[in-house]
PDB file as gemmi writes it, atoms N, CA and C in Angstrom:
CRYST1    1.000    1.000    1.000  90.00  90.00  90.00 P 1                      
ATOM      1  N   PHE A   1       6.584  21.994  16.901  1.00  0.00           N  
ATOM      2  CA  PHE A   1       7.122  21.376  18.106  1.00  0.00           C  
ATOM      3  C   PHE A   1       6.222  20.255  18.609  1.00  0.00           C  
ATOM      4  N   TRP A   2       4.926  20.545  18.762  1.00  0.00           N  
ATOM      5  CA  TRP A   2       4.014  19.555  19.341  1.00  0.00           C  
ATOM      6  C   TRP A   2       3.838  18.349  18.437  1.00  0.00           C  
ATOM      7  N   ARG A   3       3.805  18.588  17.146  1.00  0.00           N  
ATOM      8  CA  ARG A   3       3.560  17.483  16.221  1.00  0.00           C  
ATOM      9  C   ARG A   3       4.682  16.452  16.278  1.00  0.00           C  
ATOM     10  N   TYR A   4       5.906  16.896  16.313  1.00  0.00           N  
ATOM     11  CA  TYR A   4       7.022  15.963  16.256  1.00  0.00           C  
ATOM     12  C   TYR A   4       7.443  15.438  17.621  1.00  0.00           C  
ATOM     13  N   SER A   5       7.247  16.223  18.664  1.00  0.00           N  
ATOM     14  CA  SER A   5       7.693  15.753  19.974  1.00  0.00           C  
ATOM     15  C   SER A   5       6.778  14.679  20.541  1.00  0.00           C  
ATOM     16  N   PHE A   6       5.489  14.751  20.270  1.00  0.00           N  
ATOM     17  CA  PHE A   6       4.552  13.762  20.806  1.00  0.00           C  
ATOM     18  C   PHE A   6       4.081  12.757  19.759  1.00  0.00           C  
ATOM     19  N   HIS A   7       4.633  12.842  18.583  1.00  0.00           N  
ATOM     20  CA  HIS A   7       4.227  11.952  17.492  1.00  0.00           C  
ATOM     21  C   HIS A   7       4.477  10.479  17.828  1.00  0.00           C  
ATOM     22  N   LEU A   8       5.596  10.178  18.444  1.00  0.00           N  
ATOM     23  CA  LEU A   8       5.931   8.787  18.748  1.00  0.00           C  
ATOM     24  C   LEU A   8       5.169   8.246  19.948  1.00  0.00           C  
ATOM     25  N   PHE A   9       4.547   9.118  20.733  1.00  0.00           N  
ATOM     26  CA  PHE A   9       3.761   8.674  21.883  1.00  0.00           C  
ATOM     27  C   PHE A   9       2.292   8.466  21.533  1.00  0.00           C  
ATOM     28  N   SER A  10       1.919   8.754  20.307  1.00  0.00           N  
ATOM     29  CA  SER A  10       0.537   8.609  19.876  1.00  0.00           C  
ATOM     30  C   SER A  10       0.289   7.174  19.406  1.00  0.00           C  
ATOM     31  N   TYR A  11      -0.740   6.551  19.949  1.00  0.00           N  
ATOM     32  CA  TYR A  11      -1.049   5.180  19.532  1.00  0.00           C  
ATOM     33  C   TYR A  11      -1.510   5.139  18.089  1.00  0.00           C  
ATOM     34  N   GLN A  12      -2.080   6.238  17.588  1.00  0.00           N  
ATOM     35  CA  GLN A  12      -2.558   6.268  16.206  1.00  0.00           C  
ATOM     36  C   GLN A  12      -1.406   6.157  15.208  1.00  0.00           C  
ATOM     37  N   THR A  13      -0.252   6.670  15.567  1.00  0.00           N  
ATOM     38  CA  THR A  13       0.929   6.543  14.708  1.00  0.00           C  
ATOM     39  C   THR A  13       1.272   5.081  14.487  1.00  0.00           C  
ATOM     40  N   TRP A  14       1.298   4.320  15.562  1.00  0.00           N  
ATOM     41  CA  TRP A  14       1.712   2.917  15.479  1.00  0.00           C  
ATOM     42  C   TRP A  14       0.625   2.056  14.848  1.00  0.00           C  
ATOM     43  N   ILE A  15      -0.640   2.415  15.050  1.00  0.00           N  
ATOM     44  CA  ILE A  15      -1.724   1.688  14.389  1.00  0.00           C  
ATOM     45  C   ILE A  15      -1.635   1.887  12.883  1.00  0.00           C  
ATOM     46  N   LEU A  16      -1.414   3.132  12.455  1.00  0.00           N  
ATOM     47  CA  LEU A  16      -1.319   3.415  11.027  1.00  0.00           C  
ATOM     48  C   LEU A  16      -0.118   2.709  10.399  1.00  0.00           C  
ATOM     49  N   ARG A  17       1.012   2.705  11.090  1.00  0.00           N  
ATOM     50  CA  ARG A  17       2.191   2.007  10.560  1.00  0.00           C  
ATOM     51  C   ARG A  17       1.947   0.504  10.435  1.00  0.00           C  
ATOM     52  N   ALA A  18       1.298  -0.082  11.426  1.00  0.00           N  
ATOM     53  CA  ALA A  18       0.997  -1.518  11.360  1.00  0.00           C  
ATOM     54  C   ALA A  18       0.025  -1.809  10.227  1.00  0.00           C  
ATOM     55  N   LEU A  19      -0.973  -0.957  10.069  1.00  0.00           N  
ATOM     56  CA  LEU A  19      -1.953  -1.140   9.004  1.00  0.00           C  
ATOM     57  C   LEU A  19      -1.294  -1.033   7.631  1.00  0.00           C  
ATOM     58  N   MET A  20      -0.447  -0.030   7.453  1.00  0.00           N  
ATOM     59  CA  MET A  20       0.221   0.141   6.160  1.00  0.00           C  
ATOM     60  C   MET A  20       1.167  -1.014   5.860  1.00  0.00           C  
ATOM     61  N   ALA A  21       1.905  -1.473   6.862  1.00  0.00           N  
ATOM     62  CA  ALA A  21       2.804  -2.611   6.640  1.00  0.00           C  
ATOM     63  C   ALA A  21       2.008  -3.856   6.278  1.00  0.00           C  
ATOM     64  N   ASN A  22       0.881  -4.036   6.922  1.00  0.00           N  
ATOM     65  CA  ASN A  22       0.041  -5.198   6.645  1.00  0.00           C  
ATOM     66  C   ASN A  22      -0.541  -5.149   5.233  1.00  0.00           C  
ATOM     67  N   GLU A  23      -0.901  -3.968   4.774  1.00  0.00           N  
ATOM     68  CA  GLU A  23      -1.552  -3.839   3.475  1.00  0.00           C  
ATOM     69  C   GLU A  23      -0.579  -3.805   2.295  1.00  0.00           C  
ATOM     70  N   PHE A  24       0.593  -3.183   2.466  1.00  0.00           N  
ATOM     71  CA  PHE A  24       1.459  -2.923   1.323  1.00  0.00           C  
ATOM     72  C   PHE A  24       2.735  -3.754   1.264  1.00  0.00           C  
ATOM     73  N   GLU A  25       3.190  -4.294   2.373  1.00  0.00           N  
ATOM     74  CA  GLU A  25       4.478  -4.981   2.396  1.00  0.00           C  
ATOM     75  C   GLU A  25       4.461  -6.227   1.509  1.00  0.00           C  
ATOM     76  N   ASN A  26       5.450  -6.323   0.617  1.00  0.00           N  
ATOM     77  CA  ASN A  26       5.654  -7.472  -0.277  1.00  0.00           C  
ATOM     78  C   ASN A  26       4.449  -7.764  -1.168  1.00  0.00           C  
ATOM     79  N   ARG A  27       3.770  -6.728  -1.604  1.00  0.00           N  
ATOM     80  CA  ARG A  27       2.655  -6.889  -2.541  1.00  0.00           C  
ATOM     81  C   ARG A  27       2.920  -6.073  -3.796  1.00  0.00           C  
ATOM     82  N   VAL A  28       2.246  -6.446  -4.859  1.00  0.00           N  
ATOM     83  CA  VAL A  28       2.377  -5.746  -6.132  1.00  0.00           C  
ATOM     84  C   VAL A  28       0.981  -5.357  -6.598  1.00  0.00           C  
ATOM     85  N   PHE A  29       0.839  -4.094  -7.045  1.00  0.00           N  
ATOM     86  CA  PHE A  29      -0.442  -3.567  -7.495  1.00  0.00           C  
ATOM     87  C   PHE A  29      -0.319  -3.114  -8.942  1.00  0.00           C  
ATOM     88  N   THR A  30      -1.416  -3.143  -9.658  1.00  0.00           N  
ATOM     89  CA  THR A  30      -1.405  -2.716 -11.056  1.00  0.00           C  
ATOM     90  C   THR A  30      -1.759  -1.238 -11.161  1.00  0.00           C  
ATOM     91  N   CYS A  31      -1.197  -0.606 -12.187  1.00  0.00           N  
ATOM     92  CA  CYS A  31      -1.520   0.788 -12.502  1.00  0.00           C  
ATOM     93  C   CYS A  31      -2.512   0.798 -13.655  1.00  0.00           C  
ATOM     94  N   GLU A  32      -3.208   1.898 -13.785  1.00  0.00           N  
ATOM     95  CA  GLU A  32      -4.123   2.027 -14.916  1.00  0.00           C  
ATOM     96  C   GLU A  32      -3.386   2.653 -16.087  1.00  0.00           C  
ATOM     97  N   ALA A  33      -3.654   2.140 -17.258  1.00  0.00           N  
ATOM     98  CA  ALA A  33      -3.052   2.702 -18.463  1.00  0.00           C  
ATOM     99  C   ALA A  33      -3.849   3.930 -18.879  1.00  0.00           C  
ATOM    100  N   GLY A  34      -3.124   4.953 -19.323  1.00  0.00           N  
ATOM    101  CA  GLY A  34      -3.773   6.185 -19.749  1.00  0.00           C  
ATOM    102  C   GLY A  34      -4.329   6.067 -21.155  1.00  0.00           C  
ATOM    103  N   ASP A  35      -4.717   7.218 -21.718  1.00  0.00           N  
ATOM    104  CA  ASP A  35      -5.303   7.247 -23.061  1.00  0.00           C  
ATOM    105  C   ASP A  35      -4.314   6.818 -24.138  1.00  0.00           C  
ATOM    106  N   ASN A  36      -3.060   7.184 -23.989  1.00  0.00           N  
ATOM    107  CA  ASN A  36      -2.065   6.834 -25.002  1.00  0.00           C  
ATOM    108  C   ASN A  36      -1.255   5.601 -24.606  1.00  0.00           C  
ATOM    109  N   ARG A  37      -1.869   4.722 -23.836  1.00  0.00           N  
ATOM    110  CA  ARG A  37      -1.304   3.438 -23.416  1.00  0.00           C  
ATOM    111  C   ARG A  37      -0.021   3.577 -22.583  1.00  0.00           C  
ATOM    112  N   THR A  38       0.103   4.659 -21.866  1.00  0.00           N  
ATOM    113  CA  THR A  38       1.214   4.812 -20.932  1.00  0.00           C  
ATOM    114  C   THR A  38       0.681   4.625 -19.522  1.00  0.00           C  
ATOM    115  N   CYS A  39       1.507   4.112 -18.675  1.00  0.00           N  
ATOM    116  CA  CYS A  39       1.090   3.863 -17.292  1.00  0.00           C  
ATOM    117  C   CYS A  39       1.080   5.163 -16.505  1.00  0.00           C  
ATOM    118  N   SER A  40       0.067   5.327 -15.707  1.00  0.00           N  
ATOM    119  CA  SER A  40      -0.001   6.503 -14.832  1.00  0.00           C  
ATOM    120  C   SER A  40      -0.093   6.006 -13.393  1.00  0.00           C  
ATOM    121  N   CYS A  41       1.063   5.704 -12.818  1.00  0.00           N  
ATOM    122  CA  CYS A  41       1.120   5.200 -11.445  1.00  0.00           C  
ATOM    123  C   CYS A  41       1.271   6.361 -10.474  1.00  0.00           C  
ATOM    124  N   MET A  42       0.657   6.231  -9.321  1.00  0.00           N  
ATOM    125  CA  MET A  42       0.719   7.296  -8.314  1.00  0.00           C  
ATOM    126  C   MET A  42       2.073   7.372  -7.633  1.00  0.00           C  
ATOM    127  N   TYR A  43       2.756   6.241  -7.493  1.00  0.00           N  
ATOM    128  CA  TYR A  43       4.008   6.189  -6.750  1.00  0.00           C  
ATOM    129  C   TYR A  43       5.118   5.688  -7.658  1.00  0.00           C  
ATOM    130  N   PRO A  44       6.299   6.297  -7.574  1.00  0.00           N  
ATOM    131  CA  PRO A  44       7.415   5.795  -8.380  1.00  0.00           C  
ATOM    132  C   PRO A  44       7.845   4.415  -7.891  1.00  0.00           C  
ATOM    133  N   SER A  45       8.057   3.528  -8.843  1.00  0.00           N  
ATOM    134  CA  SER A  45       8.407   2.158  -8.490  1.00  0.00           C  
ATOM    135  C   SER A  45       9.355   1.593  -9.528  1.00  0.00           C  
ATOM    136  N   ILE A  46      10.116   0.604  -9.118  1.00  0.00           N  
ATOM    137  CA  ILE A  46      11.033  -0.063 -10.038  1.00  0.00           C  
ATOM    138  C   ILE A  46      10.258  -0.880 -11.079  1.00  0.00           C  
ATOM    139  N   LEU A  47       9.015  -1.184 -10.787  1.00  0.00           N  
ATOM    140  CA  LEU A  47       8.179  -1.981 -11.684  1.00  0.00           C  
ATOM    141  C   LEU A  47       7.341  -1.122 -12.631  1.00  0.00           C  
ATOM    142  N   LEU A  48       7.628   0.170 -12.727  1.00  0.00           N  
ATOM    143  CA  LEU A  48       6.845   1.081 -13.557  1.00  0.00           C  
ATOM    144  C   LEU A  48       6.787   0.671 -15.031  1.00  0.00           C  
ATOM    145  N   PRO A  49       7.879   0.189 -15.651  1.00  0.00           N  
ATOM    146  CA  PRO A  49       7.779  -0.235 -17.056  1.00  0.00           C  
ATOM    147  C   PRO A  49       6.779  -1.376 -17.276  1.00  0.00           C  
ATOM    148  N   GLN A  50       6.484  -2.148 -16.254  1.00  0.00           N  
ATOM    149  CA  GLN A  50       5.519  -3.242 -16.373  1.00  0.00           C  
ATOM    150  C   GLN A  50       4.119  -2.799 -15.960  1.00  0.00           C  
ATOM    151  N   CYS A  51       3.954  -1.515 -15.706  1.00  0.00           N  
ATOM    152  CA  CYS A  51       2.679  -0.933 -15.279  1.00  0.00           C  
ATOM    153  C   CYS A  51       2.236  -1.506 -13.929  1.00  0.00           C  
ATOM    154  N   LEU A  52       3.203  -1.664 -13.027  1.00  0.00           N  
ATOM    155  CA  LEU A  52       2.941  -2.201 -11.693  1.00  0.00           C  
ATOM    156  C   LEU A  52       3.544  -1.281 -10.630  1.00  0.00           C  
ATOM    157  N   ILE A  53       2.992  -1.349  -9.433  1.00  0.00           N  
ATOM    158  CA  ILE A  53       3.535  -0.620  -8.281  1.00  0.00           C  
ATOM    159  C   ILE A  53       3.958  -1.641  -7.243  1.00  0.00           C  
ATOM    160  N   ASP A  54       5.181  -1.514  -6.771  1.00  0.00           N  
ATOM    161  CA  ASP A  54       5.662  -2.357  -5.681  1.00  0.00           C  
ATOM    162  C   ASP A  54       5.128  -1.788  -4.369  1.00  0.00           C  
ATOM    163  N   GLY A  55       4.532  -2.631  -3.547  1.00  0.00           N  
ATOM    164  CA  GLY A  55       3.988  -2.185  -2.266  1.00  0.00           C  
ATOM    165  C   GLY A  55       5.049  -1.622  -1.347  1.00  0.00           C  
ATOM    166  N   ASN A  56       6.262  -2.155  -1.429  1.00  0.00           N  
ATOM    167  CA  ASN A  56       7.359  -1.624  -0.617  1.00  0.00           C  
ATOM    168  C   ASN A  56       7.729  -0.203  -1.043  1.00  0.00           C  
ATOM    169  N   ALA A  57       7.514   0.136  -2.320  1.00  0.00           N  
ATOM    170  CA  ALA A  57       7.759   1.505  -2.784  1.00  0.00           C  
ATOM    171  C   ALA A  57       6.737   2.464  -2.181  1.00  0.00           C  
ATOM    172  N   VAL A  58       5.516   2.000  -1.992  1.00  0.00           N  
ATOM    173  CA  VAL A  58       4.491   2.827  -1.342  1.00  0.00           C  
ATOM    174  C   VAL A  58       4.893   3.087   0.104  1.00  0.00           C  
ATOM    175  N   LEU A  59       5.346   2.048   0.795  1.00  0.00           N  
ATOM    176  CA  LEU A  59       5.803   2.220   2.177  1.00  0.00           C  
ATOM    177  C   LEU A  59       6.997   3.166   2.240  1.00  0.00           C  
ATOM    178  N   SER A  60       7.901   3.052   1.288  1.00  0.00           N  
ATOM    179  CA  SER A  60       9.065   3.930   1.247  1.00  0.00           C  
ATOM    180  C   SER A  60       8.642   5.377   0.998  1.00  0.00           C  
ATOM    181  N   HIS A  61       7.635   5.565   0.164  1.00  0.00           N  
ATOM    182  CA  HIS A  61       7.131   6.909  -0.123  1.00  0.00           C  
ATOM    183  C   HIS A  61       6.606   7.584   1.140  1.00  0.00           C  
ATOM    184  N   TYR A  62       5.966   6.822   2.007  1.00  0.00           N  
ATOM    185  CA  TYR A  62       5.421   7.369   3.249  1.00  0.00           C  
ATOM    186  C   TYR A  62       6.396   7.277   4.424  1.00  0.00           C  
ATOM    187  N   GLY A  63       7.585   6.764   4.203  1.00  0.00           N  
ATOM    188  CA  GLY A  63       8.613   6.750   5.234  1.00  0.00           C  
ATOM    189  C   GLY A  63       8.465   5.663   6.271  1.00  0.00           C  
ATOM    190  N   SER A  64       7.791   4.580   5.957  1.00  0.00           N  
ATOM    191  CA  SER A  64       7.653   3.490   6.933  1.00  0.00           C  
ATOM    192  C   SER A  64       8.081   2.158   6.332  1.00  0.00           C  
ATOM    193  N   GLU A  65       9.181   2.174   5.584  1.00  0.00           N  
ATOM    194  CA  GLU A  65       9.629   0.948   4.918  1.00  0.00           C  
ATOM    195  C   GLU A  65      10.210  -0.079   5.871  1.00  0.00           C  
ATOM    196  N   GLN A  66      10.700   0.329   7.027  1.00  0.00           N  
ATOM    197  CA  GLN A  66      11.290  -0.612   7.983  1.00  0.00           C  
ATOM    198  C   GLN A  66      10.316  -0.945   9.107  1.00  0.00           C  
ATOM    199  N   SER A  67       9.059  -0.983   8.810  1.00  0.00           N  
ATOM    200  CA  SER A  67       8.043  -1.109   9.841  1.00  0.00           C  
ATOM    201  C   SER A  67       7.386  -2.484   9.789  1.00  0.00           C  
ATOM    202  N   ALA A  68       7.709  -3.343  10.737  1.00  0.00           N  
ATOM    203  CA  ALA A  68       7.092  -4.664  10.811  1.00  0.00           C  
ATOM    204  C   ALA A  68       5.822  -4.578  11.657  1.00  0.00           C  
ATOM    205  N   VAL A  69       4.837  -5.364  11.303  1.00  0.00           N  
ATOM    206  CA  VAL A  69       3.557  -5.341  12.017  1.00  0.00           C  
ATOM    207  C   VAL A  69       3.751  -5.729  13.474  1.00  0.00           C  
ATOM    208  N   SER A  70       4.535  -6.762  13.729  1.00  0.00           N  
ATOM    209  CA  SER A  70       4.723  -7.222  15.110  1.00  0.00           C  
ATOM    210  C   SER A  70       5.423  -6.164  15.966  1.00  0.00           C  
ATOM    211  N   TYR A  71       6.360  -5.426  15.387  1.00  0.00           N  
ATOM    212  CA  TYR A  71       7.041  -4.354  16.120  1.00  0.00           C  
ATOM    213  C   TYR A  71       6.049  -3.253  16.511  1.00  0.00           C  
ATOM    214  N   ASN A  72       5.181  -2.883  15.570  1.00  0.00           N  
ATOM    215  CA  ASN A  72       4.194  -1.838  15.848  1.00  0.00           C  
ATOM    216  C   ASN A  72       3.193  -2.279  16.908  1.00  0.00           C  
ATOM    217  N   ILE A  73       2.780  -3.520  16.868  1.00  0.00           N  
ATOM    218  CA  ILE A  73       1.854  -4.037  17.880  1.00  0.00           C  
ATOM    219  C   ILE A  73       2.536  -4.067  19.243  1.00  0.00           C  
ATOM    220  N   LEU A  74       3.812  -4.422  19.272  1.00  0.00           N  
ATOM    221  CA  LEU A  74       4.562  -4.429  20.531  1.00  0.00           C  
ATOM    222  C   LEU A  74       4.636  -3.024  21.135  1.00  0.00           C  
ATOM    223  N   ILE A  75       4.879  -2.028  20.312  1.00  0.00           N  
ATOM    224  CA  ILE A  75       4.900  -0.643  20.790  1.00  0.00           C  
ATOM    225  C   ILE A  75       3.527  -0.255  21.332  1.00  0.00           C  
ATOM    226  N   LEU A  76       2.467  -0.646  20.637  1.00  0.00           N  
ATOM    227  CA  LEU A  76       1.107  -0.358  21.121  1.00  0.00           C  
ATOM    228  C   LEU A  76       0.845  -1.007  22.470  1.00  0.00           C  
ATOM    229  N   LEU A  77       1.293  -2.236  22.631  1.00  0.00           N  
ATOM    230  CA  LEU A  77       1.094  -2.928  23.903  1.00  0.00           C  
ATOM    231  C   LEU A  77       1.902  -2.291  25.026  1.00  0.00           C  
ATOM    232  N   ALA A  78       2.943  -1.564  24.693  1.00  0.00           N  
ATOM    233  CA  ALA A  78       3.700  -0.835  25.715  1.00  0.00           C  
ATOM    234  C   ALA A  78       3.065   0.521  26.020  1.00  0.00           C  
ATOM    235  N   ILE A  79       2.467   1.153  25.019  1.00  0.00           N  
ATOM    236  CA  ILE A  79       1.859   2.469  25.215  1.00  0.00           C  
ATOM    237  C   ILE A  79       0.618   2.390  26.095  1.00  0.00           C  
ATOM    238  N   ILE A  80      -0.206   1.381  25.914  1.00  0.00           N  
ATOM    239  CA  ILE A  80      -1.477   1.293  26.644  1.00  0.00           C  
ATOM    240  C   ILE A  80      -1.266   1.249  28.157  1.00  0.00           C  
ATOM    241  N   PRO A  81      -0.441   0.343  28.712  1.00  0.00           N  
ATOM    242  CA  PRO A  81      -0.261   0.375  30.171  1.00  0.00           C  
ATOM    243  C   PRO A  81       0.460   1.635  30.656  1.00  0.00           C  
ATOM    244  N   THR A  82       1.310   2.205  29.813  1.00  0.00           N  
ATOM    245  CA  THR A  82       1.980   3.448  30.194  1.00  0.00           C  
ATOM    246  C   THR A  82       0.969   4.574  30.358  1.00  0.00           C  
ATOM    247  N   TYR A  83       0.040   4.699  29.416  1.00  0.00           N  
ATOM    248  CA  TYR A  83      -1.020   5.709  29.537  1.00  0.00           C  
ATOM    249  C   TYR A  83      -1.873   5.465  30.774  1.00  0.00           C  
ATOM    250  N   ARG A  84      -2.203   4.227  31.033  1.00  0.00           N  
ATOM    251  CA  ARG A  84      -3.027   3.910  32.213  1.00  0.00           C  
ATOM    252  C   ARG A  84      -2.289   4.255  33.504  1.00  0.00           C  
ATOM    253  N   LEU A  85      -1.004   3.947  33.555  1.00  0.00           N  
ATOM    254  CA  LEU A  85      -0.206   4.269  34.738  1.00  0.00           C  
ATOM    255  C   LEU A  85      -0.115   5.782  34.945  1.00  0.00           C  
ATOM    256  N   LEU A  86       0.108   6.528  33.871  1.00  0.00           N  
ATOM    257  CA  LEU A  86       0.156   7.983  33.981  1.00  0.00           C  
ATOM    258  C   LEU A  86      -1.181   8.555  34.445  1.00  0.00           C  
ATOM    259  N   ALA A  87      -2.276   8.028  33.929  1.00  0.00           N  
ATOM    260  CA  ALA A  87      -3.598   8.491  34.363  1.00  0.00           C  
ATOM    261  C   ALA A  87      -3.820   8.183  35.836  1.00  0.00           C  
ATOM    262  N   TRP A  88      -3.405   7.017  36.290  1.00  0.00           N  
ATOM    263  CA  TRP A  88      -3.559   6.648  37.701  1.00  0.00           C  
ATOM    264  C   TRP A  88      -2.740   7.575  38.595  1.00  0.00           C  
ATOM    265  N   ILE A  89      -1.513   7.884  38.180  1.00  0.00           N  
ATOM    266  CA  ILE A  89      -0.659   8.789  38.958  1.00  0.00           C  
ATOM    267  C   ILE A  89      -1.284  10.182  39.041  1.00  0.00           C  
ATOM    268  N   ILE A  90      -1.808  10.668  37.939  1.00  0.00           N  
ATOM    269  CA  ILE A  90      -2.448  11.989  37.935  1.00  0.00           C  
ATOM    270  C   ILE A  90      -3.678  12.001  38.825  1.00  0.00           C  
ATOM    271  N   LEU A  91      -4.493  10.950  38.757  1.00  0.00           N  
ATOM    272  CA  LEU A  91      -5.685  10.886  39.610  1.00  0.00           C  
ATOM    273  C   LEU A  91      -5.312  10.814  41.083  1.00  0.00           C  
ATOM    274  N   LYS A  92      -4.293  10.061  41.425  1.00  0.00           N  
ATOM    275  CA  LYS A  92      -3.841   9.990  42.822  1.00  0.00           C  
ATOM    276  C   LYS A  92      -3.332  11.348  43.294  1.00  0.00           C  
ATOM    277  N   ALA A  93      -2.594  12.036  42.455  1.00  0.00           N  
ATOM    278  CA  ALA A  93      -2.078  13.358  42.821  1.00  0.00           C  
ATOM    279  C   ALA A  93      -3.215  14.357  43.013  1.00  0.00           C  
ATOM    280  N   LYS A  94      -4.226  14.294  42.156  1.00  0.00           N  
ATOM    281  CA  LYS A  94      -5.377  15.192  42.302  1.00  0.00           C  
ATOM    282  C   LYS A  94      -6.169  14.863  43.554  1.00  0.00           C  
ATOM    283  N   ASN A  95      -6.282  13.587  43.868  1.00  0.00           N  
ATOM    284  CA  ASN A  95      -7.024  13.166  45.049  1.00  0.00           C  
ATOM    285  C   ASN A  95      -6.327  13.651  46.316  1.00  0.00           C  
ATOM    286  N   ARG A  96      -5.021  13.592  46.347  1.00  0.00           N  
ATOM    287  CA  ARG A  96      -4.266  14.061  47.522  1.00  0.00           C  
ATOM    288  C   ARG A  96      -4.345  15.575  47.667  1.00  0.00           C  
ATOM    289  N   SER A  97      -4.403  16.281  46.553  1.00  0.00           N  
ATOM    290  CA  SER A  97      -4.475  17.741  46.643  1.00  0.00           C  
ATOM    291  C   SER A  97      -5.854  18.207  47.108  1.00  0.00           C  
ATOM    292  N   ASN A  98      -6.888  17.394  46.908  1.00  0.00           N  
ATOM    293  CA  ASN A  98      -8.242  17.741  47.355  1.00  0.00           C  
ATOM    294  C   ASN A  98      -8.445  17.478  48.835  1.00  0.00           C  
ATOM    295  N   LEU A  99      -7.621  16.653  49.452  1.00  0.00           N  
ATOM    296  CA  LEU A  99      -7.786  16.332  50.874  1.00  0.00           C  
ATOM    297  C   LEU A  99      -7.354  17.423  51.773  1.00  0.00           C  
TER     298      LEU A  99                                                      
END                                                                             
């Protein structure tokens, strides 16, 4: 319950999505050839016969294929003032209860 209900309110979620989109989106990586000259790629990709990994396939594997960096940064910029406002409200409520 806790993991999924508060997952979208965590700034770390959006930082990780932005980082992954920045690193893997529209890039191609090489796989290492094994002992018998077959490719051993970590992620399934359409480029597997060429011994390559599509970066978008990596994003798809982790479930963040539709994640643009600017969108994630925008969400982060919305979360920060929201957290500050909630903290201010809680502090004001505690201050009034102490009086």
